[in-house]
C-alpha positions in Angstrom: 214.7 164.3 176.7 215.3 160.6 176.2 212.8 158.8 174.0 211.9 156.8 171.0 211.7 158.8 167.8 210.3 157.6 164.8 211.5 159.7 161.9 209.6 160.6 158.6 210.4 158.2 155.8 209.3 158.0 152.3 208.8 154.9 150.2 207.4 154.0 146.9 204.6 151.4 146.9 204.0 148.7 144.3 201.9 151.0 142.4 204.6 153.8 142.5 202.7 156.1 144.9 204.4 158.0 147.5 204.0 156.6 151.3 204.9 158.8 154.3 204.8 158.3 158.0 204.8 161.2 160.7 207.3 161.6 163.3 206.1 160.2 166.7 207.9 160.9 170.0 207.4 158.7 173.1 209.2 159.8 176.3 210.9 157.0 178.1 211.6 158.9 181.4 210.0 162.1 183.1 211.5 165.2 181.9 213.6 167.4 184.4 211.5 168.7 187.3 208.9 166.1 186.8 209.2 163.6 189.9 208.2 160.0 189.8 205.2 159.3 191.7 206.0 157.5 195.1 204.2 154.2 195.9 202.3 155.6 198.9 198.6 155.8 199.6 195.9 153.3 200.8 196.1 151.1 197.7 199.8 150.4 198.7 199.6 150.0 202.4 198.6 146.3 202.4 200.2 143.8 200.3 197.7 140.9 199.4 198.7 137.4 200.0 198.7 135.3 196.9 195.8 133.0 196.3 196.5 129.3 197.4 196.6 128.3 193.7 199.7 130.5 193.2 201.7 129.9 196.3 204.8 127.9 196.1 207.0 126.0 198.7 210.8 125.1 198.4 211.8 121.5 199.0 215.0 120.1 200.0 215.9 118.3 196.7 215.0 118.1 193.0 214.3 114.6 191.4 216.2 114.9 188.1 216.5 112.5 185.2 219.5 112.2 183.1 219.7 110.4 179.8 223.2 109.4 178.5 222.5 109.5 174.6 225.5 107.3 174.0 225.0 104.4 176.3 221.2 104.8 176.6 221.5 104.8 180.4 218.8 106.6 182.2 219.6 107.7 185.9 217.2 109.4 188.3 218.9 111.3 191.0 217.9 113.6 194.0 219.9 116.8 193.7 219.8 118.6 197.1 219.2 122.1 197.2 222.5 124.1 197.4 224.3 120.9 196.7 225.8 119.1 193.5 225.7 115.6 192.3 228.0 114.0 189.7 226.4 111.6 187.1 228.8 110.4 184.3 230.6 113.3 183.0 228.4 116.1 184.2 227.9 117.7 187.5 224.3 119.0 188.4 224.0 121.7 191.2 220.4 122.7 192.5 220.0 126.2 193.5 216.3 125.4 194.6 213.2 123.3 193.8 209.8 124.7 194.2 206.3 123.3 193.9 202.7 124.6 194.2 201.3 124.3 197.8 198.0 123.0 196.8 199.4 120.5 194.2 202.9 119.1 195.3 202.8 116.6 192.4 202.4 119.1 189.6 204.4 122.0 188.1 207.4 121.7 190.0 210.4 123.8 188.8 214.1 123.8 189.9 217.0 126.2 189.3 219.9 124.1 188.0 223.5 124.7 187.2 225.0 121.9 184.8 228.6 121.8 183.9 230.4 119.3 181.7 233.6 117.5 182.9 235.9 120.3 184.1 235.0 123.1 181.8 234.2 126.2 184.0 231.6 127.5 181.6 228.0 125.7 182.5 226.2 123.9 179.5 223.1 125.0 181.4 222.2 127.5 183.9 218.5 128.3 184.6 215.2 126.9 185.6 213.6 123.8 184.3 209.9 123.1 184.7 208.9 119.5 185.2 205.7 119.9 183.4 207.2 121.3 180.2 210.8 120.4 180.0 211.1 121.8 176.4 210.5 125.3 177.5 214.1 125.7 178.9 216.1 122.6 177.8 219.7 121.8 178.1 221.1 121.6 174.7 224.1 119.0 174.9 225.3 116.6 172.4 225.6 113.6 174.9 223.3 114.3 177.9 219.5 115.1 178.1 218.7 116.4 181.6 215.1 117.3 182.9 213.2 117.8 186.3 210.6 115.3 187.3 209.5 117.0 190.3 210.5 118.1 193.8 211.5 115.7 196.7 209.0 116.3 199.5 209.7 114.9 202.9 
C-alpha cells in the first residue's frame, strides 16, 4: 500500500527532556480490491452553470504594454489570439485573452509566450492578469511586459 509514513523520532528538547512522535500512516490510494467510487448519481447528473460574475469570454486580441528599460520607450500593442507581434528584440505570441462577461473592462487575463531575439527558450510563458501584473511577471533585464486588457470588438 502506498502512503505517507511519519516515523517515530526522538529528540532532546531545550531542557534535556526526551520528546517522541508516533507513527501515522495515511493512505494515498485505495488498497487492492477497493474500487474508486464512480461519479454517478443524481448529484452528478446536472452540471450547474457558473454565475454571471464568474463567466468569462475570449476576445480576439490582448492589449499589451511593453517597456524598453534601456531607451525608456513605452509601446502599447494588440496581440491577436493565436498570433504573434514583434516589438524591438522580443516577440509576443498570444494564446488567448479572456475577460469577465459582466465587467469587460476588469480582470482580463492573457496567455502569452514571449521570446527574446532568436533564442528558442521563451523568457516568459504563462498567464498574465491585467489587474495584478506582479502575480506572474516576466523577469527580463531589458523589457517589462504586462497585459492592460482584452480588445473587445
